[in-house]
C-alpha positions in Angstrom: 140.0 144.9 115.3 141.8 141.8 114.3 142.2 141.1 110.6 140.1 138.3 109.0 142.2 135.1 108.4 143.1 134.4 104.6 142.0 131.1 103.1 145.5 130.1 104.1 145.0 130.5 107.8 147.5 133.5 108.1 146.6 136.9 109.5 146.4 139.6 106.9 147.9 142.8 108.0 148.4 145.9 106.0 152.2 145.5 106.2 152.4 141.8 105.6 154.2 140.4 102.7 151.9 138.4 100.5 152.5 134.5 101.0 153.7 132.7 97.8 151.0 130.7 96.6 150.9 127.9 94.2 149.8 129.1 90.7 146.5 127.7 89.7 147.9 126.5 86.2 147.1 123.0 87.0 143.4 122.8 86.9 141.0 121.0 84.5 139.2 123.6 83.1 135.9 121.8 82.7 135.6 120.3 86.0 137.9 122.4 88.4 139.8 119.3 89.5 143.3 119.6 90.0 145.6 117.6 87.5 148.0 116.7 90.5 145.1 115.1 92.3 143.9 113.2 89.3 147.5 112.2 88.4 147.9 110.8 92.1 144.6 109.0 91.9 145.5 107.1 88.7 148.8 106.0 90.1 147.2 104.8 93.4 144.5 102.9 91.0 147.6 101.5 89.3 149.0 100.0 92.4 145.7 98.2 93.5 145.4 96.7 89.9 149.1 95.7 89.7 149.2 91.9 89.1 152.3 90.9 91.0 153.2 87.2 90.9 155.1 85.7 93.8 156.8 82.4 93.4 153.8 80.6 94.7 151.3 82.2 92.3 153.7 81.8 89.4 153.6 78.1 90.1 150.0 78.2 90.2 149.6 79.8 86.9 152.1 77.4 85.3 150.0 74.5 86.5 146.9 76.0 85.2 148.4 76.6 82.0 149.6 73.0 81.7 146.1 71.8 82.6 144.5 73.7 80.0 146.9 72.9 77.2 146.7 69.1 78.2 142.7 69.5 78.1 143.1 70.8 74.6 145.1 67.8 73.4 142.4 65.4 74.6 140.0 67.5 72.8 141.9 67.0 69.7 141.9 63.1 70.1 138.3 62.9 70.7 137.5 63.3 66.7 140.9 64.9 65.6 139.0 67.8 64.3 141.7 70.3 65.8 145.1 70.4 64.0 147.6 68.0 65.1 150.2 70.5 65.4 148.6 73.8 66.8 149.6 77.2 67.9 147.5 78.9 70.4 147.8 82.6 71.5 147.6 83.3 75.4 146.5 86.7 76.2 146.6 88.3 79.3 143.1 89.3 80.6 139.6 87.8 79.9 137.2 88.6 76.9 135.4 91.0 79.2 138.9 93.1 79.5 138.4 93.9 75.7 141.6 91.7 74.6 139.2 90.3 71.7 136.5 92.1 70.2 133.5 89.9 70.9 130.0 90.9 71.8 129.9 92.4 75.3 126.2 91.3 76.0 127.0 87.5 75.3 130.1 87.4 77.6 128.5 86.6 81.3 129.4 88.6 84.4 132.4 87.8 86.3 134.3 89.8 88.6 138.0 89.8 89.8 138.1 89.1 93.7 134.6 87.5 93.7 134.9 84.8 90.7 138.6 84.7 89.9 142.1 86.1 90.9 143.8 86.2 87.4 142.2 85.7 84.2 143.4 84.9 80.5 142.2 84.6 76.9 143.4 81.4 74.9 142.7 81.5 71.1 142.6 78.0 69.7 142.6 77.8 65.9 140.2 75.1 64.9 141.4 75.7 61.1 144.6 77.2 60.0 145.4 78.7 56.6 149.3 79.2 57.0 150.3 78.4 53.5 150.1 81.8 51.8 152.5 84.9 51.7 150.5 86.9 49.7 147.4 89.0 51.1 144.4 87.0 52.1 141.4 87.6 50.2 138.2 86.8 52.2 134.6 86.5 51.0 133.1 89.9 52.4 130.2 90.0 50.1 127.7 89.0 52.7 129.1 91.0 55.5 129.5 94.6 56.8 133.1 95.7 57.1 135.2 93.8 59.7 133.1 90.6 59.1 133.5 87.7 56.6 132.2 84.2 55.8 134.5 81.6 55.3 134.1 78.9 52.4 135.6 75.6 52.9 136.6 75.5 49.3 140.3 77.1 50.8 141.0 73.8 52.6 141.7 70.1 51.6 139.2 67.6 50.9 140.2 66.0 53.9 139.5 69.1 56.1 136.1 69.5 54.4 135.1 66.2 55.5 136.2 66.5 59.0 134.4 69.9 59.5 131.2 69.4 57.3 128.9 68.8 60.3 129.9 72.2 61.7 129.1 73.8 58.4 126.0 75.8 56.7 125.2 74.6 53.0 124.4 77.6 50.8 123.9 77.8 47.3 126.5 80.1 45.9 125.4 82.6 43.1 127.6 82.0 39.9 130.5 84.5 39.8 130.8 84.6 43.7 133.5 82.5 45.6 132.7 78.9 45.2 130.0 79.7 42.7 128.1 77.0 41.3 126.3 75.9 44.3 127.4 73.3 47.1 129.0 70.7 44.7 131.4 72.9 43.2 134.5 72.1 45.1 132.9 72.5 48.5 132.4 76.2 47.9 128.5 75.9 49.1 129.9 74.9 52.7 130.5 77.8 55.1 132.2 77.3 58.3 129.7 78.1 61.0 130.8 80.0 64.0 127.9 78.9 66.1 128.3 75.2 65.1 131.9 75.3 65.9 131.2 77.0 69.1 128.7 74.3 70.0 131.1 71.3 69.1 133.8 73.1 71.1 131.8 73.6 74.2 130.5 69.9 73.9 134.3 68.6 73.5 135.5 70.5 76.2 132.9 69.4 78.8 133.1 65.7 77.8 137.2 65.9 78.4 136.6 67.9 81.8 133.9 65.3 82.8 136.5 62.4 82.1 139.1 64.2 83.9 136.8 64.8 87.0 136.1 61.1 86.9 139.7 60.3 87.3 140.8 62.7 89.9 144.7 62.8 90.3 146.8 64.4 93.1 148.2 67.8 92.0 145.6 68.1 89.1 143.6 71.6 89.4 140.0 71.6 90.5 137.6 72.7 87.6 135.5 75.0 89.4 133.3 76.1 86.6 132.9 75.3 82.8 130.1 77.7 81.1 129.5 78.8 77.7 129.4 82.5 77.1 128.2 83.5 73.8 130.8 81.6 71.3 133.5 81.4 74.2 134.1 78.7 76.6 134.8 79.8 80.2 136.7 77.6 82.5 137.5 78.7 86.2 140.2 76.5 87.9 141.2 76.3 91.4 144.9 75.8 92.1 146.4 76.2 95.3 145.3 79.6 96.8 144.4 81.0 93.2 141.3 80.9 91.2 142.3 81.3 87.6 139.8 81.9 84.5 140.4 81.2 80.9 138.2 82.3 78.3 138.8 80.0 75.5 137.8 80.9 71.9 137.8 78.8 68.8 139.1 80.8 65.9 140.4 80.5 62.3 144.1 81.3 62.3 145.9 83.1 59.1 149.4 83.8 58.3 150.1 87.1 56.4 147.7 90.1 56.2 144.0 90.5 54.5 143.8 92.6 51.5 140.9 94.4 53.2 143.4 95.9 55.8 146.2 96.7 53.1 145.5 100.5 53.0 146.0 100.6 56.9 149.7 99.8 56.0 150.2 102.7 53.9 149.6 105.3 56.8 152.1 106.5 59.4 151.7 105.0 62.8 153.3 105.2 66.0 155.0 102.1 65.8 156.9 103.1 62.8 160.4 102.5 63.5 160.0 101.1 67.0 158.9 97.4 65.7 158.9 96.0 62.0 156.3 95.7 59.9 156.7 92.0 59.8 156.1 91.6 63.3 152.9 93.7 62.9 151.3 91.7 60.3 152.6 88.2 61.0 148.8 87.0 61.0 145.3 87.4 62.0 142.4 85.7 63.0 138.6 85.1 62.5 136.8 85.1 65.8 133.1 83.6 66.1 131.3 87.1 66.5 128.8 88.6 64.4 127.7 92.0 63.4 124.3 93.1 64.9 122.3 92.3 61.7 124.5 89.8 60.3 123.7 86.0 59.9 124.9 84.3 63.2 125.5 80.9 61.7 127.8 82.2 58.8 129.5 85.4 60.0 133.0 85.7 61.8 134.8 88.9 62.7 138.1 89.8 61.7 140.7 89.9 64.8 144.3 91.4 64.9 145.1 90.0 68.5 148.6 89.1 67.5 149.3 92.6 66.1 148.0 94.2 69.1 150.3 92.2 71.3 153.1 93.5 69.3 151.8 97.3 69.4 151.2 97.1 73.1 155.0 97.2 73.2 155.5 100.7 71.9 152.8 102.2 74.1 153.8 104.4 77.0 153.5 102.7 80.3 152.0 106.0 81.6 149.4 106.0 79.2 148.7 102.2 79.7 148.0 103.2 83.3 145.9 106.1 82.6 143.9 103.8 80.3 143.2 101.2 82.9 141.7 103.7 85.3 139.7 105.0 82.3 138.2 101.8 81.4 137.5 100.7 85.1 135.5 103.8 85.2 133.6 103.7 81.9 133.1 100.0 82.2 131.3 100.2 85.4 129.1 103.4 84.5 128.2 102.2 81.0 127.6 98.5 81.8 123.9 98.9 80.9 122.9 99.0 78.3 126.0 97.0 77.0 126.7 99.0 73.9 130.3 100.1 74.7 133.0 97.7 75.3 136.6 97.7 76.6 137.5 96.6 72.9 136.1 100.2 71.9 138.1 102.0 74.6 141.4 100.2 73.4 140.7 101.4 69.7 140.5 104.9 71.1 143.8 104.5 72.8 145.5 103.2 69.7 144.1 106.1 67.4 145.4 108.7 70.2 148.9 107.1 70.0 148.8 107.8 66.3 147.7 111.3 66.7 149.7 112.6 69.6 153.7 113.1 69.7 155.5 110.0 71.6 157.5 112.6 73.7 154.1 113.8 75.1 152.7 110.2 75.8 156.0 109.4 77.4 155.7 111.9 80.3 154.6 110.5 83.4 153.0 114.0 84.6 150.6 113.9 81.9 148.6 111.0 83.0 145.8 113.0 84.0 145.6 114.8 80.6 145.7 111.2 79.2 142.5 110.3 81.1 140.7 113.3 80.5 141.6 113.3 77.0 140.4 109.7 76.4 136.9 110.7 77.9 136.8 113.5 75.7 137.5 111.3 72.6 134.6 108.9 73.9 132.3 111.6 74.2 133.2 112.8 70.7 132.8 109.3 69.2 129.3 108.9 71.0 127.9 112.3 69.7 129.1 111.7 66.3 128.3 108.1 66.5 131.6 107.2 65.0 134.3 104.6 66.3 136.5 103.3 63.5 138.0 100.2 64.1 142.0 100.9 64.5 143.0 98.3 61.5 139.9 98.7 59.5 138.7 102.4 59.6 136.2 101.7 57.3 134.4 99.8 60.0 132.5 102.0 62.4 131.8 100.2 65.6 129.3 102.6 66.9 127.1 102.5 63.6 124.3 100.5 65.2 123.9 102.7 68.2 120.2 104.0 68.6 119.6 107.7 69.3 118.2 106.8 72.7 121.3 104.8 73.6 123.8 107.5 72.3 121.9 110.1 74.5 121.7 107.9 77.6 125.6 106.9 77.4 126.6 110.8 76.7 124.8 111.9 79.6 126.4 109.4 81.9 129.8 110.1 80.3 129.1 114.0 80.9 128.8 113.1 84.6 132.1 111.5 84.9 133.7 114.5 82.8 132.0 117.0 85.3 133.9 115.3 88.4 136.6 112.7 87.1 138.5 112.9 90.5 135.3 111.6 92.5 134.8 108.7 89.8 138.6 108.0 90.1 138.2 107.7 93.9 135.2 105.4 93.6 137.5 103.1 91.2 140.2 103.1 93.7 137.7 102.2 96.6 136.4 99.4 94.3 139.9 98.0 93.5 140.8 97.8 97.1 137.4 96.2 97.9 138.4 93.5 95.3 141.9 92.9 96.6 140.5 92.4 100.2 138.1 90.0 99.2 140.6 88.0 97.2 142.8 88.0 99.9 140.0 86.8 102.3 139.1 83.9 100.1 142.9 82.8 99.6 143.2 82.8 103.4 140.2 80.6 103.9 141.5 78.2 101.2 144.9 78.3 102.9 143.5 77.4 106.2 141.4 74.6 104.9 144.3 73.2 103.1 146.7 73.6 106.1 144.8 71.3 108.4 146.6 67.7 108.9 145.8 65.0 106.6 147.3 61.7 105.6 149.1 63.0 102.8 150.5 66.1 104.5 154.1 64.8 104.9 154.1 63.9 101.2 153.1 67.6 100.3 155.7 69.0 102.4 158.4 66.8 100.8 157.2 68.0 97.4 157.4 71.6 98.1 161.2 71.8 97.9 161.1 70.1 94.5 159.0 72.8 93.0 160.7 75.7 94.6 163.3 76.0 91.7 160.5 75.9 89.1 158.6 78.5 90.9 161.8 80.8 90.7 162.4 80.3 87.1 158.8 80.8 86.3 158.7 84.2 88.2 161.7 85.2 86.2 159.9 84.4 82.9 156.7 86.2 84.0 158.7 89.2 84.9 160.6 89.5 82.1 158.1 88.7 79.5 155.1 90.6 80.5 152.7 91.8 77.8 154.6 89.6 75.0 152.9 87.3 72.7 152.9 83.6 74.0 152.3 81.0 71.4 152.1 77.1 72.2 153.0 74.3 70.3 151.1 71.4 71.6 151.8 67.7 70.6 148.5 65.7 71.3 150.3 62.4 71.4 152.6 63.7 74.4 150.7 66.4 76.3 153.1 66.0 79.1 155.7 68.3 77.3 153.9 71.6 75.8 156.5 73.7 74.0 155.8 77.4 74.0 157.5 80.6 72.7 157.4 84.0 74.2 158.0 86.2 71.2 161.3 84.6 69.7 162.5 82.7 72.7 161.7 78.9 73.0 161.0 77.1 76.3 
């Protein structure tokens, strides 16, 4: 009688030498998935999500950036509210990607491939408080942790007069900052995030309509302008690219807030890799309210400049696993919008503090990173606790209801039970988005390649921009993930000067 075949397909005979089998020590205990398979899926997802800029794309990104900066210079000229010498922070990724902690249910639905090819967030200071070297004390008496009101008494009389129409007037109680009422040095006037957002949206729309009324060759086409919560989303068409800018009016501070001083006393993963001065160079108030706060008055603290610096200290393999993890979670837990990518980013930063850097630097541990981040999120949901990385006293899950926690935990459990299948779905989604984007770019290219009266002029200009494109490609390649600050002179918007970390261009 023939011997029964073994699972490997070889005949089993009494005298056969046992075939060497790969030891089953690379399995995920909970799901039974192979660690090696999960790692390969993470790597494949990373390839499809990679943002490679060729020379043409780099030039189009640069053209769009110049348009946005010039447009903001014209906004400043409208009523001179914005600072004459301003410093913007340009972040890779839109607000929906979690680069800024803003309310996810107000941000609108935009998808890469369908609506845009490349996305950015631009923080535009409406007010600056840069003349202090000591910790900044904010008026947080009326707000939960991580939020604050802002009294205009901190600023000059000229500033108060310029922004008075974007303030709420509140009778301050004796002993409070600005105590004595509205007449006490402007202490009763609080800078209103909603009124500032209203003004900013109106101003941007006014300027863009003026630009549209005077079309010029080579100027990007504005495909859409929309207000999403307190951010203004502008989508530009430049050549074959569609670029999305989420522009957020903020209040900019130098130094470090007193409420976050205790965080500096703890040990962190970035110790010894970057200096404390780089981490605490400044912070922002962004126009975002807590769930039960007063929307007209309440701002949220944001440490975006610090986060740009910290990202340089995070392992690329952890970042790759985090991107795959974010794609799975954001898609599965999109309704209700209780968990935002910023929450997931905070968990990653806490993991960096908790785990040895030698472990996080190993490429073979990518699967463990993803599974661990899933477990961390489940723990936070069950305990309804997700502390802000810079302000641990601020629990970002404090307002979740029992029903929401149960719903999200059940969905997360399904991911944890079969992470490989959800990763495969994320890979296919990324492939589809890339394919759609390529098809749309091809259609644009075909329409623009048809002969026209200016085709010879366009051909002549191509050689002139080729050198600039190569230079821009080099800048993008050498400075990925770095802080980009822009210094703009509204009297000469043709010459924006921007700084990448400590380099000036």
